[in-house]
C-alpha positions in Angstrom: -2.2 -4.1 2.1 -5.1 -1.8 1.7 -7.8 -4.4 1.8 -6.5 -6.1 5.1 -6.3 -2.6 6.6 -9.8 -1.5 5.6 -11.2 -4.7 7.1 -9.5 -4.0 10.5 -6.3 -5.9 10.3 -3.1 -4.2 11.4 0.2 -4.6 9.4 1.7 -6.5 12.4 -1.3 -8.9 12.4 -1.0 -9.6 8.7 2.8 -10.2 9.0 2.4 -12.5 12.0 -0.2 -14.6 10.1 1.4 -14.6 6.6 4.9 -13.2 6.9 6.8 -16.4 6.3 5.0 -16.9 3.0 5.1 -13.3 1.7 7.3 -12.8 -1.4 5.5 -9.9 -3.1 3.5 -7.0 -1.5 0.9 -4.9 -3.3 0.6 -1.4 -2.0 -1.9 1.3 -2.7 -3.5 4.2 -0.7 -7.0 5.4 -0.4 -8.8 8.4 1.2 -11.8 6.2 2.1 -10.9 2.7 3.4 -13.8 0.9 5.0 -15.3 -2.5 4.8 -17.9 -1.0 2.6 -15.5 0.4 0.0 -12.5 2.5 -1.0 -11.2 4.9 -3.5 -7.8 5.5 -4.8 -5.2 8.1 -3.7 -1.7 9.0 -4.5 0.7 7.2 -2.2 0.8 8.9 1.2 -2.2 11.1 0.5 -4.7 8.6 1.9 -5.4 6.8 5.2 -3.6 3.5 4.5 -0.9 3.1 7.2 1.9 2.9 4.5 4.7 3.9 7.0 3.5 1.3 9.5 3.4 -1.4 6.8 6.9 -0.5 5.6 8.2 -0.6 9.2 6.8 -4.0 9.8 8.3 -5.3 6.5 11.7 -3.6 7.3 11.8 -4.9 10.9 11.1 -8.4 9.6 13.9 -8.3 7.1 11.5 -8.4 4.1 13.6 -8.1 0.9 11.0 -8.9 -1.7 9.2 -6.6 -4.1 6.7 -3.9 -3.3 4.3 -3.6 -6.2 2.6 -0.3 -6.7 -1.0 -1.0 -7.6 -2.6 1.9 -9.7 -6.0 1.0 -11.0 -6.8 3.8 -13.5 -8.6 1.3 -15.9 -11.2 0.7 -13.1 -10.9 4.3 -11.6 -10.6 6.7 -14.5 -11.0 9.6 -12.1 -7.5 9.2 -10.7 -4.3 10.7 -11.9 -2.5 9.3 -15.0 0.2 6.9 -14.3 2.7 9.4 -15.6 2.0 11.3 -12.3 1.3 8.4 -10.0 4.3 6.2 -10.7 6.9 8.9 -10.2 5.0 10.1 -7.1 5.2 6.5 -5.7 8.9 6.2 -6.6 9.7 9.5 -4.7 7.4 8.6 -1.7 9.2 5.2 -1.3 12.8 6.6 -2.0 12.2 9.0 1.0 11.7 5.8 3.2 14.7 3.9 2.1 
C-alpha cells in the first residue's frame, strides 16, 4: 500500500484496478513517501493514508489478511519489532 501511494495512486484507484484479485494486503507507514524514496515509521506516525486504505477495504467488504510489514533487517535504525508489532496491533484494534 505504501508504494502505490508514494507513486501517486489513491487507495480507491488501487482497489478499483485490483480489488477483485486482492487476498492479502501489506501495510507499512513512512514519514517520507515520494517516488524517489521512503523511510519507515510506526503505523499511524507517517504520511501513508492508512485510515483511507482501511476505509476502502472495509467498504469493499474485504475480509482477507492485513500483513504488517516491518523491515528492520533493511532499516536497522527503526524500532525493534517488540515495539513495532504491539503498536501496529493497537493501532489496528482502534479501527476495528
